GUTI-464612 format. One record per residue: residue number from 1; residue in three letters; x, y, z of N, C-alpha, C in turn. Coordinates in steps of 0.1 Angstrom, whole numbers. Example, Ala and Ser with C-alpha at 12.3 -4.5 7.8 and 13.67 -1.06 7.14 Angstrom:
     n   res    n_px    n_py    n_pz   ca_px   ca_py   ca_pz    c_px    c_py    c_pz
     1   ALA     132     -57      78     123     -45      78     132     -33      78
     2   SER     128     -22      71     137     -11      71     129       0      79
% end
This chain:
     n   res    n_px    n_py    n_pz   ca_px   ca_py   ca_pz    c_px    c_py    c_pz
     1   MET    -543    -328     176    -536    -323     164    -529    -310     166
     2   PHE    -519    -306     160    -511    -294     162    -519    -283     157
     3   ASN    -520    -272     164    -527    -260     159    -518    -250     152
     4   LEU    -521    -246     137    -513    -237     129    -516    -225     131
     5   PHE    -526    -224     141    -531    -207     141    -518    -200     146
     6   PRO    -512    -200     159    -502    -194     162    -491    -191     153
     7   LEU    -487    -203     146    -477    -202     135    -480    -192     123
     8   PHE    -496    -194     119    -499    -184     109    -498    -169     112
     9   VAL    -503    -166     124    -502    -152     128    -490    -147     130
    10   GLY    -481    -155     139    -469    -154     142    -460    -147     127
    11   LEU    -463    -155     117    -455    -153     103    -462    -140      99
    12   ARG    -474    -137      99    -481    -125      94    -474    -113     102
    13   TYR    -475    -114     113    -468    -102     122    -454    -101     117
    14   SER    -446    -110     112    -432    -110     110    -430    -102      96
    15   LEU    -438    -107      88    -436    -104      74    -443     -90      68
    16   THR    -454     -87      77    -460     -75      74    -459     -63      86
    17   ARG    -449     -54      80    -447     -44      91    -445     -29      83
    18   LYS    -453     -30      73    -450     -16      65    -455      -4      72
    19   ASN    -463      -6      82    -467       5      89    -459       9     100
    20   ASN    -450       2     102    -440       6     114    -426       0     109
    21   LEU    -420      11     103    -406      11      98    -396       8     107
    22   PHE    -397      16     119    -390      15     130    -387       1     136
    23   LEU    -399      -6     137    -398     -21     143    -393     -29     133
    24   SER    -395     -27     119    -390     -35     109    -373     -33     110
    25   PHE    -369     -23     114    -355     -18     114    -348     -26     126
    26   ILE    -354     -24     137    -351     -30     146    -350     -46     146
    27   SER    -360     -50     140    -360     -64     139    -348     -69     127
    28   LEU    -345     -63     118    -335     -65     108    -322     -63     116
    29   ILE    -320     -54     125    -308     -54     132    -306     -67     140
    30   SER    -315     -70     148    -314     -82     157    -311     -95     148
    31   MET    -317     -96     135    -314    -107     127    -302    -106     123
    32   LEU    -297     -97     119    -282     -96     115    -272     -96     124
    33   GLY    -276     -91     136    -267     -95     150    -265    -109     151
    34   ILE    -274    -117     152    -274    -132     153    -267    -139     143
    35   SER    -271    -133     130    -264    -138     118    -248    -135     118
    36   LEU    -244    -124     121    -231    -121     121    -222    -127     133
    37   GLY    -229    -129     145    -223    -137     154    -221    -151     151
    38   VAL    -229    -157     148    -232    -171     141    -218    -173     129
    39   LEU    -218    -164     122    -208    -164     111    -193    -163     115
    40   ILE    -193    -152     126    -180    -149     131    -174    -161     138
    41   LEU    -182    -168     147    -181    -178     154    -176    -192     147
    42   ILE    -185    -195     138    -180    -205     129    -167    -204     121
    43   VAL    -163    -191     117    -150    -190     112    -139    -189     121
    44   ALA    -143    -184     133    -131    -185     143    -128    -197     147
    45   LEU    -139    -204     149    -137    -220     153    -130    -228     144
    46   SER    -133    -226     131    -126    -232     119    -111    -230     118
    47   VAL    -108    -218     120     -94    -211     119     -86    -220     131
    48   ILE     -93    -219     143     -84    -225     155     -83    -239     154
    49   ASN     -93    -246     146     -93    -261     144     -79    -263     134
    50   GLY     -80    -257     124     -69    -256     114     -56    -254     121
    51   SER     -54    -244     129     -41    -241     138     -36    -253     145
    52   ILE     -48    -259     151     -45    -270     161     -42    -281     153
    53   LEU     -48    -284     140     -43    -295     133     -29    -293     128
    54   THR     -26    -282     122     -11    -280     118      -1    -280     130
    55   LEU      -5    -275     140       7    -278     153       7    -292     156
    56   ARG      -5    -299     155      -4    -314     159       6    -321     148
    57   GLU       3    -318     136      11    -322     126      27    -321     126
    58   GLU      29    -308     131      43    -303     134      50    -310     144
    59   ALA      41    -312     157      46    -318     168      48    -333     165
    60   LEU      40    -340     158      40    -353     156      56    -356     146
    61   LYS      61    -347     140      71    -350     133      85    -353     140
    62   SER      85    -350     153      94    -351     164      90    -361     174
    63   VAL      75    -360     180      72    -366     191      64    -380     187
    64   PRO      69    -390     196      62    -403     190      45    -402     194
    65   HIS      39    -410     186      24    -412     186      23    -417     203
    66   ALA      30    -427     206      29    -431     220      43    -437     224
    67   THR      48    -437     236      61    -440     240      58    -452     252
    68   LEU      65    -464     250      66    -474     261      79    -471     268
    69   SER      79    -473     281      91    -471     287      90    -480     301
    70   GLY     101    -482     307     101    -491     320     110    -502     318
    71   PRO     111    -510     328     120    -523     329     117    -533     318
    72   GLY     103    -533     315      99    -543     305     105    -541     291
    73   VAL     108    -528     289     113    -524     275     129    -526     276
    74   VAL     134    -523     286     152    -522     288     153    -537     287
    75   GLU     147    -546     295     151    -559     295     151    -565     280
    76   ASP     140    -564     274     139    -571     260     128    -563     253
    77   TRP     135    -554     244     125    -545     237     121    -550     225
    78   SER     129    -560     220     123    -568     208     113    -576     212
    79   GLN     111    -583     224     100    -591     227      87    -583     227
    80   LEU      89    -571     233      77    -562     236      74    -558     222
    81   GLN      83    -554     213      80    -548     198      72    -560     192
    82   ALA      76    -571     192      67    -582     185      54    -584     193
    83   GLU      53    -581     203      39    -582     212      29    -571     206
    84   VAL      35    -559     206      26    -546     203      24    -547     189
    85   LEU      31    -553     179      29    -552     166      19    -562     161
    86   SER      15    -571     171       4    -580     169     -10    -573     171
    87   HIS     -11    -562     175     -21    -555     176     -25    -549     164
    88   PRO     -38    -549     159     -42    -544     144     -40    -530     142
    89   GLU     -41    -522     154     -40    -508     152     -28    -502     155
    90   VAL     -16    -509     160      -5    -505     158       4    -509     143
    91   LEU       7    -497     139      13    -498     124      27    -501     126
    92   ALA      36    -495     135      50    -499     136      55    -496     149
    93   ALA      67    -500     154      72    -500     166      88    -499     164
    94   ALA      95    -491     171     109    -490     172     117    -485     184
    95   PRO     128    -491     186     136    -486     197     141    -473     195
    96   PHE     143    -465     207     149    -453     208     154    -449     221
    97   MET     163    -440     223     170    -434     234     171    -420     233
    98   GLU     166    -412     244     168    -397     241     171    -393     254
    99   GLY     181    -383     255     187    -374     266     195    -360     261
   100   GLU     197    -355     272     203    -342     269     217    -343     267
   101   ALA     223    -333     256     236    -336     253     240    -320     248
   102   THR     253    -318     247     259    -308     240     265    -311     227
   103   VAL     263    -303     215     270    -303     203     278    -291     202
   104   ARG     291    -295     198     301    -284     197     306    -284     182
   105   HIS     308    -271     177     314    -269     163     320    -257     162
   106   GLN     333    -256     162     341    -245     160     339    -234     170
   107   GLY     339    -239     182     337    -230     194     321    -227     197
   108   GLN     311    -231     189     298    -230     189     293    -241     197
   109   ILE     285    -238     209     278    -250     217     265    -247     218
   110   SER     258    -259     217     243    -261     217     238    -272     224
   111   PHE     229    -269     233     222    -280     240     211    -286     233
   112   VAL     211    -298     231     202    -307     223     195    -318     230
   113   ARG     185    -322     224     177    -335     227     185    -345     217
   114   LEU     194    -354     221     201    -363     213     192    -376     215
   115   ARG     188    -380     201     181    -393     201     187    -403     194
   116   GLY     189    -414     200     197    -427     193     183    -434     188
   117   VAL     185    -437     173     175    -446     168     181    -456     161
   118   ASP     171    -466     156     176    -477     147     171    -472     133
   119   PRO     182    -468     125     178    -461     112     169    -471     103
   120   THR     170    -484     106     162    -492      98     147    -495     100
   121   LEU     145    -489     112     130    -489     117     124    -475     120
   122   GLU     133    -464     120     130    -452     124     119    -447     113
   123   ASN     122    -449     101     112    -442      91      99    -448      92
   124   SER      96    -460      96      85    -465      96      73    -460     109
   125   VAL      84    -454     118      75    -450     129      73    -435     129
   126   SER      79    -427     118      79    -413     118      70    -406     109
   127   ASP      63    -396     114      53    -390     106      60    -379      98
   128   ASN      71    -380      94      80    -371      85      76    -377      72
   129   GLU      71    -372      62      67    -378      50      78    -373      39
   130   ASN      87    -365      43      99    -360      34     107    -370      29
   131   SER     109    -374      16     116    -385       8     132    -382      13
   132   PHE     133    -370      15     149    -368      18     152    -372      31
   133   TYR     141    -372      40     145    -378      55     147    -392      54
   134   ALA     142    -399      44     141    -414      44     159    -417      38
   135   GLU     161    -409      29     176    -409      25     185    -408      35
   136   LEU     183    -397      45     192    -394      56     195    -406      64
   137   LEU     182    -412      68     183    -424      76     191    -435      71
   138   GLU     190    -437      57     196    -448      52     213    -445      52
   139   ARG     215    -432      51     229    -429      53     233    -431      68
   140   LEU     226    -428      75     228    -430      91     230    -445      93
   141   ALA     223    -452      87     225    -468      91     238    -471      84
   142   ALA     242    -466      74     256    -469      69     267    -461      73
   143   THR     266    -453      83     276    -448      90     275    -448     104
   144   ASP     285    -454     109     284    -457     125     285    -442     133
   145   ASN     292    -435     129     295    -420     137     288    -410     129
   146   GLY     276    -412     124     268    -403     116     258    -396     126
   147   ILE     257    -383     122     246    -376     130     237    -367     121
   148   ILE     224    -365     123     214    -357     114     210    -347     125
   149   LEU     210    -333     120     209    -322     128     193    -317     122
   150   GLY     187    -311     132     174    -301     128     180    -289     120
   151   THR     172    -286     111     175    -275     102     180    -262     109
   152   GLN     171    -258     119     174    -245     127     187    -248     137
   153   LEU     188    -260     142     200    -261     152     212    -263     143
   154   ALA     212    -265     129     224    -264     121     228    -251     119
   155   GLY     217    -242     116     219    -228     114     226    -220     125
   156   GLU     220    -224     137     227    -218     149     241    -221     152
   157   LEU     244    -233     146     257    -238     151     267    -234     139
   158   GLY     263    -228     127     268    -224     115     273    -235     106
   159   ILE     265    -245     106     269    -259      99     261    -257      86
   160   PHE     266    -258      75     259    -256      62     264    -267      52
   161   SER     272    -275      57     275    -286      47     281    -297      56
   162   SER     287    -308      50     292    -319      58     303    -318      66
   163   THR     304    -319      79     315    -316      87     314    -325     100
   164   GLU     323    -321     108     325    -330     121     320    -323     134
   165   VAL     311    -326     140     308    -321     153     313    -329     167
   166   SER     314    -324     177     319    -331     189     305    -331     198
   167   VAL     302    -344     204     289    -345     211     292    -351     226
   168   LEU     288    -345     237     289    -350     249     278    -353     258
   169   GLY     275    -363     262     264    -363     272     263    -355     285
   170   LEU     250    -351     287     248    -342     298     254    -349     312
   171   GLY     255    -362     315     259    -369     325     275    -366     326
   172   SER     281    -367     314     297    -367     313     299    -352     315
   173   LEU     291    -343     311     294    -328     310     294    -323     326
   174   LEU     284    -330     334     282    -326     348     293    -332     357
   175   GLN     299    -343     352     309    -348     358     326    -345     353
   176   ARG     322    -335     343     335    -329     339     344    -340     331
   177   LYS     339    -351     326     345    -361     317     345    -357     303
   178   GLU     352    -346     301     350    -344     285     358    -353     275
   179   SER     366    -361     282     370    -372     274     362    -382     268
   180   ASP     349    -383     274     339    -392     270     331    -386     256
   181   ALA     335    -375     253     329    -369     239     333    -376     228
   182   LEU     323    -378     220     325    -384     208     324    -376     193
   183   ALA     332    -379     183     331    -370     170     321    -378     163
   184   PHE     313    -368     157     302    -372     145     304    -366     133
   185   GLU     301    -374     122     302    -368     110     285    -363     106
   186   VAL     284    -350     103     270    -343     100     269    -349      85
   187   LEU     256    -358      85     251    -365      73     241    -354      66
   188   GLY     235    -347      73     225    -337      66     217    -332      77
   189   PHE     206    -324      72     198    -316      79     183    -320      78
   190   ALA     176    -325      86     161    -329      87     151    -318      91
   191   ASP     137    -321      86     128    -311      93     122    -321     102
   192   PHE     124    -314     116     117    -321     128     105    -314     133
   193   GLY     100    -307     124      87    -301     129      90    -284     135
   194   LEU      81    -277     138      80    -265     145      87    -265     158
   195   TYR      85    -276     167      92    -277     181     103    -284     180
   196   GLY     108    -290     169     121    -299     172     134    -294     163
   197   ASN     130    -285     153     142    -281     143     153    -275     151
   198   ASN     152    -268     163     161    -261     170     168    -270     181
   199   ASN     163    -282     184     172    -286     195     171    -302     193
   200   ILE     168    -310     180     168    -326     180     180    -329     170
   201   ALA     187    -339     175     197    -345     164     195    -361     166
   202   LEU     198    -367     155     195    -381     156     211    -388     152
   203   VAL     212    -398     162     224    -409     161     220    -422     160
   204   ASN     229    -432     158     227    -445     159     224    -448     173
   205   LEU     215    -457     175     214    -463     189     224    -468     199
   206   ASN     233    -476     191     244    -478     199     253    -469     203
   207   GLN     255    -458     196     264    -446     197     257    -438     210
   208   ALA     243    -435     209     237    -430     220     237    -438     234
   209   GLN     237    -451     235     240    -457     247     254    -455     251
   210   GLN     263    -455     242     277    -450     247     280    -437     254
   211   LEU     270    -428     248     272    -412     253     265    -412     267
   212   PHE     254    -420     266     246    -417     279     248    -427     290
   213   ALA     259    -435     288     264    -443     298     262    -440     313
   214   ASN     267    -425     314     267    -420     327     256    -412     331
   215   ASP     245    -413     323     232    -404     325     223    -415     333
   216   ALA     220    -412     344     211    -422     350     197    -419     345
   217   GLY     188    -430     342     175    -428     339     174    -425     324
   218   THR     183    -423     317     182    -423     302     185    -438     296
   219   GLU     171    -445     292     170    -460     289     165    -459     276
   220   VAL     165    -472     270     159    -476     260     144    -475     260
   221   ASN     137    -467     251     123    -467     251     117    -474     238
   222   LEU     104    -477     238      98    -481     225      89    -473     218
   223   ARG      90    -469     207      82    -458     201      71    -465     192
   224   LEU      60    -460     192      48    -466     185      42    -458     176
   225   ARG      37    -461     165      30    -454     154      18    -462     152
   226   VAL       5    -454     153      -8    -462     154     -15    -455     145
   227   ASN     -27    -462     140     -36    -456     130     -46    -446     134
   228   ASP     -49    -443     146     -55    -431     151     -49    -425     163
   229   VAL     -43    -413     158     -34    -405     166     -42    -400     180
   230   LEU     -55    -397     177     -64    -392     188     -65    -404     198
   231   ARG     -63    -414     196     -66    -427     205     -54    -433     206
   232   ALA     -41    -428     207     -28    -432     207     -27    -440     221
   233   GLY     -31    -435     233     -29    -438     245     -38    -452     246
   234   GLU     -50    -450     243     -58    -462     243     -53    -475     236
   235   ILE     -49    -473     223     -43    -482     216     -30    -489     221
   236   ALA     -22    -479     227      -8    -482     235     -12    -493     245
   237   GLN     -21    -488     252     -27    -496     265     -30    -511     261
   238   ALA     -39    -510     251     -45    -525     247     -33    -532     241
   239   ALA     -22    -527     233     -12    -536     228      -5    -540     238
   240   ALA       0    -533     248       8    -536     258       3    -541     272
   241   ALA     -10    -546     270     -16    -549     282     -10    -560     292
   242   SER      -3    -570     285       5    -578     291      17    -575     297
   243   SER      22    -565     296      36    -561     300      36    -548     311
   244   MET      41    -550     320      44    -538     328      53    -526     323
   245   VAL      47    -518     318      55    -505     311      44    -492     314
   246   GLU      52    -483     311      47    -470     314      43    -464     300
   247   ILE      32    -459     298      27    -455     286      26    -439     283
   248   ALA      30    -431     275      30    -417     273      27    -413     260
   249   PRO      14    -412     259       9    -408     243      13    -394     240
   250   TRP      13    -390     229      17    -377     225       9    -364     231
   251   TYR      -3    -366     233     -10    -355     237      -6    -353     253
   252   GLU      -2    -361     260       4    -359     274      17    -352     273
   253   VAL      25    -358     263      37    -351     262      37    -337     259
   254   GLN      28    -335     249      25    -319     247      12    -313     252
   255   ALA      10    -319     264      -2    -315     271      -4    -297     273
   256   SER       8    -291     276       8    -278     280       4    -268     267
   257   LEU       8    -273     255       7    -266     244     -10    -268     240
   258   PHE     -14    -280     240     -28    -282     234     -38    -278     244
   259   ASN     -36    -281     257     -45    -276     265     -46    -260     266
   260   ALA     -36    -253     262     -36    -239     261     -44    -237     248
   261   LEU     -41    -244     239     -49    -239     226     -64    -242     226
   262   ASN     -68    -253     234     -82    -258     237     -87    -247     247
   263   MET     -80    -242     256     -87    -230     265     -89    -219     256
   264   GLU     -79    -215     247     -81    -203     239     -94    -205     232
   265   LYS     -94    -216     225    -108    -221     218    -121    -219     227
   266   MET    -121    -221     238    -132    -221     248    -135    -207     248
   267   LEU    -125    -200     254    -127    -185     256    -131    -176     243
   268   THR    -125    -179     233    -128    -173     219    -144    -175     218
   269   SER    -148    -187     219    -161    -190     215    -170    -183     224
   270   PHE    -169    -183     237    -176    -177     248    -177    -163     244
   271   MET    -167    -155     242    -166    -141     237    -175    -138     226
   272   LEU    -172    -146     216    -181    -145     203    -194    -147     204
   273   LEU    -197    -155     214    -211    -158     215    -219    -148     221
   274   MET    -212    -139     226    -219    -125     233    -223    -118     221
   275   ILE    -219    -119     209    -223    -112     198    -239    -117     194
   276   VAL    -241    -128     195    -253    -137     195    -264    -132     205
   277   VAL    -257    -130     217    -266    -125     230    -272    -111     227
   278   ILE    -262    -104     221    -267     -90     219    -279     -88     207
   279   GLY    -276     -97     197    -287     -96     188    -300    -104     195
   280   ALA    -300    -112     202    -312    -117     211    -318    -106     221
   281   VAL    -309     -98     227    -314     -86     234    -322     -75     224
   282   ASN    -317     -76     212    -325     -67     203    -340     -75     201
   283   ILE    -341     -86     199    -352     -95     197    -362     -91     209
   284   ILE    -356     -92     219    -366     -89     233    -371     -75     231
   285   SER    -362     -65     227    -367     -49     226    -378     -51     214
   286   THR    -375     -57     204    -386     -58     194    -398     -61     197
   287   LEU    -398     -74     204    -411     -78     206    -418     -73     217
   288   VAL    -412     -66     227    -418     -57     236    -424     -46     229
   289   MET    -419     -39     219    -426     -28     211    -438     -33     205
   290   VAL    -434     -46     198    -445     -52     191    -457     -55     199
   291   VAL    -456     -60     212    -464     -63     220    -474     -48     223
   292   SER    -465     -38     225    -472     -26     228    -481     -21     216
   293   ASP    -475     -22     206    -481     -19     192    -493     -27     188
   294   LYS    -494     -38     192    -503     -49     189    -513     -54     200
   295   SER    -514     -45     209    -521     -48     222    -537     -49     218
   296   ALA    -542     -40     209    -555     -41     206    -560     -54     198
   297   ASP    -550     -58     188    -549     -70     181    -551     -82     192
   298   ILE    -542     -80     202    -542     -93     211    -554     -93     218
   299   ALA    -560     -80     221    -573     -80     229    -586     -86     221
   300   ILE    -585     -82     208    -594     -89     199    -592    -104     198
   301   LEU    -579    -108     195    -577    -123     195    -583    -129     208
   302   ARG    -581    -125     220    -586    -129     233    -602    -129     233
   303   THR    -609    -120     229    -622    -118     227    -628    -128     219
   304   MET    -621    -132     209    -626    -143     198    -623    -156     204
   305   GLY    -616    -159     216    -617    -173     219    -602    -177     221
   306   ALA    -592    -168     216    -577    -172     218    -573    -173     231
   307   SER    -566    -184     236    -562    -186     250    -549    -178     252
   308   ARG    -544    -177     264    -531    -171     267    -519    -179     262
   309   GLN    -521    -192     261    -512    -201     255    -510    -199     241
   310   THR    -522    -195     233    -520    -192     218    -515    -180     217
   311   ILE    -516    -169     225    -511    -155     224    -494    -156     226
   312   LEU    -492    -165     235    -478    -170     239    -470    -174     228
   313   LEU    -475    -184     222    -470    -191     210    -468    -181     199
   314   ILE    -476    -173     196    -477    -162     185    -463    -156     187
   315   PHE    -462    -150     198    -450    -140     199    -436    -148     198
   316   MET    -438    -161     205    -426    -167     204    -423    -172     190
   317   VAL    -433    -175     182    -430    -178     169    -424    -166     161
   318   GLN    -431    -154     163    -424    -142     158    -411    -142     161
   319   GLY    -405    -141     175    -392    -141     177    -383    -149     173
   320   LEU    -389    -163     171    -380    -173     168    -376    -170     152
   321   ILE    -384    -166     144    -384    -164     130    -372    -156     128
   322   ALA    -370    -143     136    -357    -135     132    -346    -145     136
   323   GLY    -347    -152     148    -335    -160     152    -330    -171     141
   324   LEU    -342    -177     135    -340    -189     127    -333    -183     113
   325   VAL    -340    -173     109    -334    -166      97    -319    -163      99
   326   GLY    -316    -156     110    -302    -152     112    -292    -163     116
   327   VAL    -296    -174     119    -290    -187     123    -287    -193     108
   328   VAL    -297    -195     100    -295    -200      87    -284    -192      78
   329   LEU    -287    -178      79    -279    -171      71    -263    -170      76
   330   GLY    -263    -170      90    -251    -169      95    -243    -184      94
   331   GLY    -249    -196      95    -245    -208      93    -240    -211      79
   332   PHE    -247    -207      71    -242    -208      56    -232    -200      52
   333   GLY    -234    -187      56    -221    -176      54    -208    -180      61
   334   GLY    -209    -186      74    -199    -189      80    -191    -202      74
   335   VAL    -197    -212      69    -193    -223      63    -185    -220      49
   336   ILE    -194    -211      42    -187    -208      29    -175    -199      31
   337   LEU    -175    -190      41    -162    -181      43    -153    -188      49
   338   ALA    -154    -198      58    -142    -205      65    -136    -214      55
   339   GLY    -145    -218      45    -138    -229      33    -132    -221      23
   340   ASN    -135    -208      23    -128    -200      12    -118    -188      17
   341   ILE    -116    -189      29    -110    -176      35     -96    -173      31
   342   THR     -89    -183      26     -76    -182      21     -75    -176       7
   343   GLU     -85    -179      -1     -87    -174     -14     -91    -160     -13
   344   LEU    -100    -156      -3    -106    -144      -3     -95    -134       5
   345   SER     -86    -139      12     -75    -128      17     -66    -127       6
   346   LEU     -63    -137      -4     -54    -131     -15     -62    -122     -23
   347   ILE     -75    -122     -27     -81    -113     -33     -80     -99     -27
   348   VAL     -82    -100     -13     -82     -85      -5     -68     -82      -9
   349   GLU     -58     -89      -5     -42     -86      -7     -41     -78     -21
   350   ARG     -45     -85     -33     -42     -79     -44     -49     -66     -46
   351   PHE     -61     -66     -43     -68     -54     -44     -61     -40     -36
   352   ILE     -57     -42     -24     -52     -32     -17     -39     -29     -23
   353   ASN     -31     -40     -28     -17     -37     -31     -18     -30     -46
   354   SER     -31     -32     -54     -31     -24     -66     -37     -12     -64
   355   VAL     -43     -10     -54     -49       5     -50     -36      14     -44
   356   PHE     -30       7     -36     -17      14     -28      -5       8     -34
   357   THR       0      13     -44      11       5     -51      23       2     -43
   358   GLU      25      10     -33      38       8     -25      34       4     -12
   359   ALA      22      -2      -9      18      -7       3      24     -19       7
   360   ASN      27     -30      -2      33     -42       2      28     -47      12
   361   ILE      14     -49      13       4     -57      22       4     -71      21
   362   TYR       8     -80      30       7     -95      27      -2     -99      38
   363   LEU     -12    -106      35     -20    -112      45     -18    -126      47
   364   ILE     -24    -134      55     -20    -147      59     -26    -156      48
   365   SER     -18    -158      37     -23    -166      26     -22    -180      28
   366   HIS     -15    -186      37     -14    -199      41     -21    -204      52
   367   LEU     -32    -198      56     -40    -199      66     -48    -212      64
   368   GLU     -49    -221      72     -56    -234      71     -68    -234      80
   369   THR     -79    -238      75     -92    -240      84     -97    -253      82
   370   ARG    -105    -257      91    -111    -271      93    -125    -269      99
   371   VAL    -134    -269      90    -148    -269      95    -153    -283     101
   372   GLU    -157    -281     115    -162    -295     120    -178    -292     120
   373   THR    -185    -304     115    -199    -304     114    -206    -302     127
   374   ALA    -200    -311     138    -205    -310     150    -205    -296     156
   375   GLU    -193    -288     155    -194    -275     160    -201    -266     154
   376   VAL    -204    -267     140    -214    -259     133    -227    -261     139
   377   LEU    -232    -274     140    -245    -276     148    -244    -272     161
   378   ALA    -235    -273     169    -236    -267     182    -238    -252     182
   379   VAL    -231    -246     175    -230    -230     175    -245    -226     169
   380   CYS    -250    -233     160    -264    -229     156    -274    -233     164
   381   THR    -274    -244     172    -282    -249     183    -282    -238     195
   382   ALA    -269    -233     199    -268    -223     209    -275    -211     205
   383   ALA    -274    -206     192    -279    -195     188    -294    -195     189
   384   LEU    -301    -207     184    -314    -208     184    -321    -208     199
   385   LEU    -313    -215     206    -317    -215     220    -317    -202     228
   386   ILE    -307    -191     226    -305    -180     228    -317    -170     226
   387   SER    -322    -175     214    -332    -165     207    -345    -171     212
   388   PHE    -347    -185     216    -357    -190     221    -360    -182     236
   389   VAL    -349    -182     246    -352    -178     257    -355    -163     255
   390   ALA    -349    -155     246    -352    -142     245    -367    -138     241
   391   THR    -375    -147     235    -388    -145     233    -398    -148     243
   392   LEU    -392    -155     255    -400    -159     267    -408    -147     274
   393   TYR    -401    -137     278    -405    -126     285    -415    -118     278
   394   PRO    -410    -114     265    -422    -105     257    -435    -113     254
   395   ALA    -433    -128     253    -444    -135     247    -454    -137     260
   396   TYR    -446    -136     274    -455    -138     284    -461    -125     287
   397   ARG    -456    -114     285    -462    -100     287    -475    -100     277
   398   ALA    -473    -104     265    -485    -105     256    -495    -112     260
   399   SER    -492    -125     267    -503    -134     271    -511    -128     284
   400   GLN    -504    -119     291    -510    -112     301    -519     -99     300
   401   VAL    -520     -95     286    -529     -83     281    -541     -88     286
   402   GLN    -550     -77     292    -564     -79     297    -571     -71     287
   403   PRO    -579     -81     278    -588     -74     269    -599     -62     273
   404   ALA    -603     -63     284    -611     -54     290    -605     -41     291
   405   GLU    -592     -41     296    -584     -26     299    -581     -21     285
   406   VAL    -576     -30     276    -573     -25     264    -584     -19     255
   407   LEU    -595     -26     253    -605     -22     246    -615     -11     251
   408   ARG    -613      -8     264    -622       2     272    -619      15     264
   409   TYR    -606      19     259    -604      31     253    -602      31     239
   410   GLU    -607      20     232    -607      18     218    -622      24     211
% end
C-alpha cells in the first residue's frame, strides 16, 4: 500500500515557512523561474508554429503539393493523370511546364520562372483561394497569347494595366535566337505567394512548349493536389506506384527554407529551456538550505523509525511541489497568452500611443500563433523532469543525516 507519510510531511514543509522568510522567498523565486520559462517557451513555440504555417500557405500558392516528372509523364501525361486520380487521397492533377525565361517591357527586362499550364485544370490543383485568380485563368483559357504576372513582378516591370510583353526562353537567349521571342498580352496580376510574386508568370501550356523548344530538360510534368499536404510525398508515391516517375513533394522543393525554420525552432526551445534550468537550480539551493534548517527534524523522524527512503521522498515531494506549481501556472499562462497575443499587442499599442501622442508605435498586430497540444505537454513534462532531477541531490543529503551527530548538541 502506498505510504502517504512522505507526501504529508513534504506538503507541510512546503506550506508552512512563516519562521524563515528567506527560504520562502527563494522557493517563490524558483517557482516563478520555472513558471516563466514554461510560459515563454510555449508562447515562442506557438509563434514559430504560426510563422511556419503562414509560410507554408504562402509557399503552396506557387509550389505544387507534389510533382511527378520523367519519361512516364512526357509520353502520356493524360494516362498517368487518370491513374493518380483513382487514388482517394488525390484531389486533382494537372499538367504543367516550367522553365527560365526573360520578360521584356519597354526596355525593362526580368528573369522569371515561366510556367505553362492548362487553364481549365490549373484552378483545381492550386491553393490560391482568391476568386480573381479563377477569373484570370478563365481569361487565359480564352486567350492563346495571354500571360498572367505575379504582382511584384508586374511592379518591377512597370506594368499597371493591360499591355504587351515580349517573352524569350532561356535556351533561345543563350543561343542568341531573339527571333524565337513571342509577344503576350498581359491579362492581369495574381498573388503567387510570398515566394512567387516577384518571379512567376503563367502562360498556356502549348505556348510554353513552343518557347522552351530549345531548352533541354524542360518537359511536361504533372502537378498533384492531395488532401494532406504533410503526407504529400507518401500519397503521390502510392498513387503513382505502377509508373516509373520521379516524385518531388513540396517539402523537398522548399527544404532549405523549412529546415532552417525547424532548426531555429529547436535552438530557440533549447535556449529558453535554460530558464527552466535556472529555476531548477534555485530548487536545489532552496532544498539544501531546508535540509540544513530541518536537520533536527530529520534526526527526530529517523529516531521515530523513518527510513532513509522516507526522508528521501519527503524532500523530493517538497522540491517537486515548487516545480509542479510553476509548470501548472506557466502552462496555463502560456496557452492563454499564445491564444490572445494579437489582441494583447493591440492593447499595448493603443496604450503606448495614448500616453506618447507622437510615438506612432505599431506592434505586430497580424501575428499568427498555433498552440500544439503535444508540444505543450512536452514542455511541461521536460520542466517537471528537470525539477525532479534538481531534487535528487538535496534529498539524498537529507537521507544521509546521522541522528546521533545532530541530536548530540541539541
